[in-house]
N, C-alpha and C positions, 0 to 999 in steps of 0.2 A: 532623510525616513528610511531611505534604502540599507545605512547602516543596520537602521534597528529591526528589519526584515530579514537581513542578512544573520544577525545574533540571534533571532528567536528560530531562523530557521537551523542555526547549526545547533542551537541548545535541542530544540525538537527532535534531531537525527539522531542527537547522542544521547535522550532520556529515552526514546526507543532502540536501542542497539540492535536487539535481534531482527526488528521489523527493517530497520536500514540495513543489517548486513545482507538480509534477505533479498530486497529489493535491490540493490547496489551488485551484488554477485548476480542476480538473472538478470538484471541489465545491461551486465558486463558482457555475460557468456551471448547472449541472444546480438547485443549490438557486432559484437566482436565477429559471428558467426555472420552477420547481415553485413558488414564492413568489406570481408572477405569476398562474399557474393555479389555484392555491386560494382567493388574493383573490376571482377572481370566481366561483370553485364558492360562497365564503362566501357573497358577493353576492347569488346567484341563492337558493341554497336559504333566505337569510333575508329573502324578499322578503316585504315588506309585513307584519312582523312588529314593528314599531315602535311602533305603534300600543296605548296601554294599554291599551283594552277591543277589542283585536283577537280575540276569541275570541266576541265578542257581533256584531260586523259580516257582515253577508251580501249578498252580490251577490243581486239576486233578476232571474234569466232566465226564460225561459219557452221552452216546447218541448210538442211533442204528447204526450200519454199513450200512442200507441204506440210513442215515441220512435223514430219515422222522421225528424223534424222536428225543427230546434231553431232558433230566431229568435235575431239578431243583438244584441236589445236587448228594453225593454220599454216599451209604450205611458206617455209619462208621466202619464197620466189615474190610471193605476193606484196611482200613490205616492200619490195625492190619495184615494183609496180605503179604500186601505193603511192610513193614518194616520188616516182619518175611522171607520173599523170593528174596526181590530184592536189592542185596548188594549196587548196584550202587546209590541206596537213601539214602543219609548221617540221612537227618531226615524228620518225619513225623509228621503232626499236625491237629486234628479234631478238625472243632467250630460248636456250634450250637449254632444259634443266639436265644436269648429271644423272643418270640412275646407275646401278650397278653394272651395267653392260658398259655404259658410254662413259662412266668416271675415270679421267685419267689416271692413271700412277703418277704419283707426287716424289718426289727425291730430296729429302734435304739431310747434307752429312751423313751419306750413305745411307741414311734410313728409310726405306720403303714404305709406303702408306696410299691407303684412297679418300678424299675427301668426300662424304657424302652429300655435302650441302655446297655445292661448286656449279656456277652458273658459268656459258657461255654465252656475252650481249656482246650488242653493238655499242658504238662510244657513244651515242647518245643517251643510252641509258641512265647518264649520271647527270644530264642534261633536263631531263624528261621528268624524273623521280628526283626528291629531295634526299641527299646524301650531305653529313658535315665530316670534310676532309680534315683530317687531324694531322698527316704527314701527307705532303705532298700534291700532286692533284692529277687529275685525268685528260690533260692534254694531248698528253701523248699515245692514249691509251685508244688500240683500233686496230685494224689491219696495216699489216708489214712492219706492226711494232710486238717485240716478245716479251711484253710488258704482263701484271699480275697486281690485280689489287685486293689487298686482305681487310678483313674487319681489326678490328681493335684484339677483340678478345682473340681472335685467330695470329695476331702477329704476337701478341704477349706469349699466347701458348708455342710459338717457335723459336721467337728469339728472345724471351723475357722482357727487362727494360732496357734492352740494347733498341737502334735505332732499325726499323727493316726497311727503311730505304736505301734500294741497291743491293739489296741482297738477292742471291740466285737460289731460284727453287728448278730442279729438273723436272720436268713433264713429258712422260713418253719419249725421253732420250733427248728432250730439248731443252736449251737453258735459258729462263723466263727473270727476267729481273723486275722485284716488287717498285712498283712507281709511285706507289699510294697505301695511304690506311685511312678506313672511312670508319666513323663511328658505328656501332653496332645498331643495326637498325630496332627502332622500339618495340614491345611485345605487340603492337596493333597495327604489325606488317605483316602482308601476304607473302614479301620477300625476304625467307630469314636465312639468305646464303655465306658464307664465311669467304669464298674466294671467288674472284670474278677472272674470268677469262675471256681475249678477244674471240666472236664467235669467229671470224676468220681460222683462230685455232681450230677447232671443230672440223672445218671447211676440208684445213688441209690434210686430216688423215680420214675423211669422209666425201671424197670429190664426188660430184655429182647432185649432193642433196642441198647444195644451194640453190640448183634451178629444179628440182623434181617439187611437181604441181601434184602428185598424189602420195605426198607424207603430212597427214592430220595429226604428229606429236609435238610440235610445238608451238611458241605463244607470240602472237604480234600485238604490239603497244600502240598507238597512237598519240601525238598531241593535237589537239585544233588549232587554228589561228583564233585569235579574239573574235568575237560575235559571228561563229560560221554556225550553220546550220547543220547538225547532224546528219536530220535526214537529205540533204544534198550529198554528203560525203557518202552515207551509205549506197545511196542511188550510184554514186560513179562505180563504188566497189564492187557495184552487182553487175553493173555491166561489162567492168574487165573480167570478173566471173563466167558471165553470157559465155564470152568470147575465147575463152579458154578453153581449148579443145579436148585436153587430158580428163577435164571437168567435165563437159558435156558427155562425152564417150561414156563415164563410169554411172551417170544417172538418165541416160536416155535409151537402155538397152531394153528390147524385144516393144513390148508394148507399155512400160513402164516411162512416163515422162515427168522429168521432174529437174526442178534447177537449183541451182546450189545460189544461198545470197548469204550475205553478212548480217552477222550477230552482234551487235554495239551493245560493251556491260560499262557502265560508267565505275571510275576508279573506286567510289567508293560502295559498290552493290557490288563488286568484283570478290569480295569474301561471303555474301550470300547466296548468291550466284548457285542454288541446287542444283541445276542439271549440267554443270562446268565439277568435272571428278577429276583433278587432280591429285598425284599421290606425293608431290611436291609443296603444298601446301594446304595447310589446314581449312576445310571448308567450313562457314558456319553456319547454323540452323537456327532461325530468328524462332523457331518454336521453342529451342531448347532457351532460349536468351529470356521469351516472356516467361518459360517457366521456370527458373531460377528468378528472375526480378519477383514474381509474387512467393516463390518458397523464401527470398530474405526478406521482405517485407512479412511473412506469415511469423517467420522467428522473431522478430522484431514484435508484433503485434502479442504472440506469447508472453514476451520477458516485459512488454508492459502491461498486459492484463494483469499480470502478477503484482504489480506497484497497485493499480488500481484499484483492485479488489482488497489490498490489504490497507490501503489508504482509507477506502470508501469503510471496509469494516471495522475501523479504530476511530471514524468519525466522530461517535457516542464519545467516547471518551473525550474530545475534543471540545466537547457542548459547554464547559463552564468556560475555556480558554476564550470560546467567540464570542458566549455570552457577554463576561467581563469586559473584553474588548469594544462589544457595542454598547455597551449601559454607560462607557468614558467616553465615547464619542469618534467610533472608529465604523467607518460607514464598509458599503458593501464594497467596494473600488479597491481600498484598502486592505481589507480582510485578502480579496481577490486575489492582490497582486504578492501579499505574502505567500500564499499557497503557491503560484507559480513560481516564485524564488525558489521555494525547497525543494520545488519539482525539476528548478534548471540547476541547482545544485547537485541534487542526488543523480542527477544526468549527467553534468561535470565530472563529477568524482568518476561515475560509471564510465565516461569516456576517456579519462588519463589509465584507468585498470583496462579497456578495451584497447588502446593504443598500444599498451606493453602487450596485453594478450596477442594482437595481430604481427607485432615486433617477432616473438616467439616462436608462431604458428606459418610465419611466411615464408619460409626456406621451405616446408615441408608442403606448402600449396604451392610453391612455383614448380618442387619435382611433379608433385601430383598434376597439375595441368601443364606442362612443360611451356611454362611461360617465362617471365623474368618481372615481375613486379618487385619494385625496390620501393625499401620502406625510407623515408626522411621525414624527420619535423619539418624541413624548408618545401616539400614537397607539396604544389597548390592540388595536384590531382588525391591526395591523402586527405588533406584537410576540405577539399571539395566533398568526396566521395563520406568521412566523419562528419562534419558539419551537415552535411544533409540529414546523413542519420540522425543525429542528436539533434535536430530541428523535430524532425517526426517524432522522435522518443518525446521529444517537450510536448508536444504536443496532445500526442498519444496519454502521456503521463499526467500534465499538469489542468487542462481545463475542465473536464470531467470534477474531477475530484476538489477544484479550486470554485467549480461555480457551488459543487454540493458543500463546500464547510462554510462559505462565504454565505451564501441564503438560507445558514441555519438558524431555524427556527425552533423555539424550546417544545412547544406543542407539536407541532410535527416529528419533531425528533423522538416522542416520547413516544407515536405512533408507528413508527420504524418506517415513516414515509420522506421522500427525498425530494428535491425541488421537479424533478417528472414526473413527479405522483406515483412514481414505482416503488415498491418495496426495495430496500439496499437486498436485502436476503436474496429476493427473486434477482437481480438484475447479477449478483453473485452468481449466484446459478448459471445463469445464460452464458457468463463470461467463463468459467470453469468448464462447462460443457464444450464451447466453440472452442478452447483450449483444447482439449483431448481429442474432440473432432480431426483438427490440424494433425496432431501428433500420431491419430491410430490411423490416419487417411496417407501419412509419409511412410508407416509403417506395412502396411499392405501393400505399397507400390516398392518397397524394396523385397519385399517378399518375391512379388511376380516378379519383379525383373531378375532377382536372383535364380528364380524357375524357370525363367525365360533361358537365362546364361547356362544351366545346370543342362537343360534339355540341349542347348545346342553342344557345350564339350560334349556330352557324354551318349547322345544319339549316333546312329551308326550314319554316318556319311556314306558309307558303301565304298571306303578303302581304307585303308590301314596308315597309321600317323606315327608309331610311335618307334622308339630309337632312329628315326634318320634325319640325318642332316644332308644339306646339299651345299656342294661347291659348283662355281660358272666355271668354263674356261675364258682368260681372259678377252674383251674384244680386241685390245691391243696385240693381245698375238695373231687374231685371224688377220689383222691389217698389215702384220709382218709377212705371215705366210699364208697369202691370197688364192697361190697355186699350188698349195699343200695338199695331199691326198688328205684330207677332213677325215674321211672314214676310217684311212689306219690307223692316222695319229689318236682320233676314238676309241678304234679298241686296245691301243697300247696302252692307254690312259685308265682306263676302265681295268684293263687287265696286274695292271700294276694296284691301283687300289682294292681291286679285290682279293689281293696276295698278301691282303695284312690279316695276319690271324687273329683278328678281333673284330673281323667286317664278316660280316652273314653274307651280302650280296651286294650287288653293284648295278646302278642300272641310269640308262638317261634320259633326256626327255626334252621338250622344247622349252617345259614352264613349271613350276610348281604344279600338281595336281587340283588344290583346293583353291587356286584362286587365280584362273585362266582368264584372263581380260580380254584376250583379242577374240572380237567376235566381227566375222565376215557375210558377205551377203555375196551372192549368184556363183559361186565357188564350187560349186557342187552340181553332180547332173545324176537322176535316178528314173526308173522304171515307171512312166507315169507323171513325170514333170509337167507340167503348163508350160507353154513359151516365157511368160511373163512373173514365173515364181524364182523369185530372189532370195527366197529368205535368207534371214541369219544362220550360222554356224559356229561349232567353235571347234577349230583344230588341235589337236593332239597328234605329237609328232614323240613316239616311244621305240624303245626298241625290246629285242624278246621278253630279255629278263626283267620288263617292267611288273609283271603279274606275280614274281616271285617277293615283291614287295609289296605291290600295292593292293594284292590282291582282290582286285575287282572282280565281282560274282558273273561267271559267264550263264547268261540262260541260252543260250543252245549254241551251235559252232565249236570254232577252236581259238585257239589264240596264236600269235604270231609263233615262225618256229625258229630256230636262229640256222643261219645258213639258208634258209630258203629262200631263192632268189625272186619266184612267184611271190612270197611276201611285200616286196617291195610297192607291188599296187593292188595288195588286200588290205580290206577295210573293214573294222568295227566299228558297230555304230551301239548306240544306247537306246533305252525303249522308249524316251520322247521321240529320237529319231522315225523308231518304226511307226509311231502312232503319228507324227503330223506329217511325215512324207507321204501318209496313205500307203505304205508298202503290203503288198499280200501275201501269206504264206506258198510256199518256204521262204523265207527269209536271206538261209543263207545258200549262195552260188548266184543270186542277183547281181544283174550290171550296177556298177557303183563309179562314179568320178570325181576326182578333186583336182581342182587345179588343171584340169587337161589331162591328167593322168587319169586312165581307164583300166580299170579293173572291177574286183569281186567283192561283195562283203561275205569274209568269213567267221563272223561272229556278231553276237549282240549279248549286249553286259547290261546288267541292272544296272538304270539309274542310281547316280552317284553327283554329290554336292562337290561339283566344281567351282561354283560360285559361293558368298554366304547367304544365309538362309532369307536374308529380304526377296533375293530372285528367285523366281521359278527355273525348274532345270530347265536348259535348254539340248537343243541338239547337238549332237557332241560326236564328232567322224573322229576314229584313231586309226593312224597307222604308221607305218615305219620306214623313214627315212632319213640315213645319217645327216644328210646336209643341213636339216632341220634341229637337230637336237645339240644341244651346248651346256647343258645342265647336268650333273650326276645327283645322283641320291644314294645315299651309302645310308646301310642296314648296320648296327655295330651290335654284336652277340651279347647277350644279357649280363649285364651290370658291368660291359667294358668301354661303356662310350667317351673314356677317358684316351686308352690305348687305343680305339679307333681313330679317334680325332688327331691325335699324337701322328699315327700312321698314315691319315691322308695329309697330313703338314709335311710330312717328310718326302712324302710323294709328291705333292705342290712344288717343295722347292728343289726336287731333280726337276722337275719340267721347266716351272718357272721360278727361279733363281732370285729372281728380280721383281717379284710381283706381291704383293701383301698376300696372305693365306687367309682367307675370307671365308664363314659356313656359316647356315642359316638351317635353326632346327623346325623340324615341321611344326611340332605343337606349338612353339612363339610364334610363327610366320601365323598361324592357325588363330590364336588368341589376339594376335596385332588386326586382325579382320575385325574383331569387336574391342578394340581398345577403349572407343567413345562409349560402347553400353556397360563395359567393366567399371570405365571410370564415375557414370552418372550412377550405377548402383552403391558405389560406394560413397560416392557424393550423400545421393539420398540416406542412406544408411545410418551415416553419419551425421545428417543432419535430426533424421528422426530421435535419435539417440539424445540429441540437445534437445529438441522440442520436446521429449518426456522428461529430461531431465528438469528443464523447465516446468513443467508441469507439475512435476513432484516438489518441485523447490516451494511453487505456490500453493499446494497443498498443503505442506509442511506447516507454511507459516499460517494459513486459514484455520488448520486444525488447531496448533496452537493457541491462537487466539479464541478462538469457539470455545475451548477447554479451559482460558481463563476467566471466560466470560460465565459458562458454567462451572466455576468454582465450589461454589454452594450448595448448585442441585446436585453437584455428585458426590461432595461431602452428606447431603441429605441421604440421599439413595444407597448409599453404602452402609449409615447408619439403620436404614429401613432394611437392609439387607441384600440390595443388589450386588450381584458377582461381577468380577472385573469383566468377563466376556458380555456381559448386559451393557456393561457403562461403554465399554470399547465399541460395541454396537451400537449402541446410541450416538455418538459421535461422529462414526463412520458411515451409517446407510445412508444419510442423504448424500455423500458425496459417490460412493458407487451406485448409485440412481443417477446419477449426473454420466458417469463413466458408461454404464449402459444406454442411456439416452447417447451418447456420441458414438457407441457401438453402432447403432442403429441407423443414426445421421450419415457418417461414414463411409458405411459399407456403400451405396449406390453411388456415392459420389467417385470412390475409389474403383468400384466397378469401370464405370463409365471412363474415367483419366486413363486406367491402364486398358481398356479395350481399345483406346484410340491409339495408345504407343501400340499395340500388337497388330495395328493394321500396318506398320513397316512392315512385317517379315512375312512372305508367303508361309514358311514351315514355321508353326507357333504354339504353343500350349492352350489348353482350355481353363479360364479361372475357376477355379472350383470354390466349393463354401470352407474346406477345411482352411482355406488361406484366411477369410475372414474372421473365421474362429480362431485362429493361432494367434491374429493381430488383437482380438479383443481380449481374449485370455492373457495375452501377455502384458496388456495395460490394464486389464484388471489384479495382477498379482501384483504389480507396481505399483500401480495407486495404494493396494491395500496393504502393501510394505510400510509404503512412507505413510499412512493414515494411522495404522497399529503400532508403531512404534511409538508416535504420541499419544496416541488414545488411551494405549494399555499404560504409559508412562502416568498421565493425569487419573487414569482409576486406580492406581496404585498408591496415591499422596493418602496419607494418614488424614481419615475426616476429622479428629480431632485440630488438625491441624487448617483444614479447609474453614471450620467452620468458626475460629477461633477470635476472628474480627472481622467488624463489618465491612 
């Protein structure tokens, strides 16, 4: 019986070739988009869940008991105390993630470079977290051993197909031996590092930080013993924190009384902890996961609606087939099985094409998502996602058409009523309207997101960032030259950089102006300050030439003067500082103190965005201290950026011959801050295009079928004098009404969704009517183009040919 059903299904697919092609093409594209989305979603929801004892692994963070402040990390010395005082903790490991300042210089065969994905870890790192060792082992990794562990891809990059074990890497003039090679971590790991060094290596170059209680930039992970109550461990850690004098001092100044406590995060939740803000790991957003899960399902639904619409539209053509089969004894179950098999065959064929499309699209998808998804027909993950997608597709495309066709009754079919007592044409209108509603929502969302990103890119941030690149003095140089006159060296290097012909100006600062991450509390004093007022502020250390490049707008007062000794204790504040600190006029000349250095306010600058647009502009204090400057900003002459870079590199090699020359363009760093938003806009834009294409594919099939149904009517109308335009209107007016209804439904939904998204931004655009109008006009034009092509084609057919046969 199954063989007969298969033969019948294949014959039917071949007989209706155009409809089959449209169904399979639409399903393939929709399924391919859905599979890619669901691969990403599956990766996100399964982050860090591959560790065998994952339920016993926790990240130890710190926060104040009042929960008003959460720290970026924990002091490393706390890890030692946990290991020494808390027996319920099985293992403790600490990690210091290298950044541009702390990344050591690597030397392999006289080639020097910096590896940005490098971490200093304790030996227990490899026993707490799961790693597959390909060569060697981590037994000798740890204090007192100059060993290094590489990932498989890094070892291949350095040594090709040769064994990496025993190879020597020079790190900051010390020789390290490769002890082991581990398999690259999966895409759903928070720890995407290429090189692992013992944490003791870091302490050699940074003495004192191992015992510093007020260092909150590093991380601690613990693995608890079996059956241990996490509340007990947290309570014991809190007791350690409560009895630590440095922590008590910073939290109990004046009338402000607070206590520092631990914050346990299970490793499976680490990726989605929104309160953690680490640049070394991509933080997940559950809201984004939910949105893209829905988006994947909607794209699949649009493709399936095309199948349902075409299948139900052609149901009347199969009335004879169903009637004959019922007369010769076929029951409803048999017919239902036949039509389900047709749906399965269509879905399987579409799945095969889907897998091909996924394989072709995966390299681009990996580059876009910065993941490393692998395509293999032996991969259980691929088949799990693809199989689930196929199952949903068969359910959506098979059940209703199978019920409709198997329950066919000649009388009801003549009335145009289906098994649910709903007119088939009405159901198709609802489904087409639903398709275009989804597509229009996506188009509106794309327009709003792009408009917000355009606003960010082109709004006046309050400073100049064009033709500017930055270079930083290597941290290794500071370690070697601790007693060197930093101010003198700074001026020499600045003059050398500025003497290049292609360079307009050179200045220095403590960090990039567009993303000042450091906020400190209690470090400033001013006239009228209350004893318990320890509000946060953002310090900026600059030199007198800073404003020649960045052009901050002075509201009153003056900028720092080069060579003016009193400027060492002079301060410039922003408008927000004036308002929030409650300063009275005249501002210039008032007493002000930063980090214990008492001076005067010499100027007030207009507010500028020193963080992203999601955060409100805070208090900024600008001062001139050569000890706090280590980053140079070089502004190139117009159209001479390459020459400026070459000159800066030559100067760099002169002063730091064994250090790699690294630079960053301010425009690129600014765009990096909104990287996830840019990706979201592109993804939504791509999926909007796919949704509209699928809608048009469905329209094309429906219009073709309706034109075929109305062949005689069109012929008679033409004989009676109807024009091509009137016939095209006849065939297309119902579809245009559906698109207009979809615009009306989609607009408030999209308005609500985009308002929720824009709530994340303190500085944002306002959603206006033209965004909805633009999306509606675009949808109408695309729909009209699709419908008109087939409608005009039908209208141009010779009426003699249309009326020739019954």
